[in-house]
Steps between C-alpha positions, in 0.01 A plus 500: 500500500836650403647504151806649336294593192325837504211372289413187702159528662457145631401172345193522281372161397271510200167323496467161336283445195282188481705377204829538693357320802385214276842484332670490840269218615572301183875551533484383862277201420715387206819548707715538189865599490501743210867596519629264229398416145490129585253553789280759327533535123195728495659742746820502294303578185311783673829645625645496148194682365512758780870565441442535126234765574737684735775502236251633247373775735856618580628451142765252613665264251331161461828334605508691831497270804252561778337339799214566738551568868274453799590825676685830474796385709550188288477705181749760627730224627504329159566825315774613739671159497503501119632857491764424765615193303519693171675808636758304696563268202570808285756602763661155479356371828321164530266567791368143509853358538671782692216646706476869584806531729749709305260554209506830313256744661157541341283809517123465519302818445164518674244774544410670828194276533671167433261214573573272795497199267793650306692560821434141610614368163818712515572339836433148373733532199780628722496866395365636829159645583602842629621664181848570635846447345456181295125504457445844356380849560163665533395726216213748494201447275287757324118522510437204264751296712780502242858487629638853476871433552516746791579387854 
């Protein structure tokens, strides 16, 4: 199995706990759509509590907006789309109305070991997955994986 990441050793699927198996069975049996408040008020309440805990852990303001994602690519996509919108708006460009053709260039800085989900998300938001020209440059990281600013 080939991978672009130097630290990928294959898929390792964790074992299931009896409680997680039971929860999965219940979710399947109930066949509930938990994506909206109207279809699952309990799920919506649990999400609000979880997000409040996350804001507390990271010392974010109570008014900060947040959401939960199902996977790394979806989370990176959401963050990059929001950043793209904000940065282009600051440059006077309405990306939703005008698209990316002719937009001011954006630079995305990534480490040497950028995760494949980030590269996929860069591709999906129109910034390119390869880290060239519009999508950014690769930057070295130090031992604790902090961006060093060196190429």
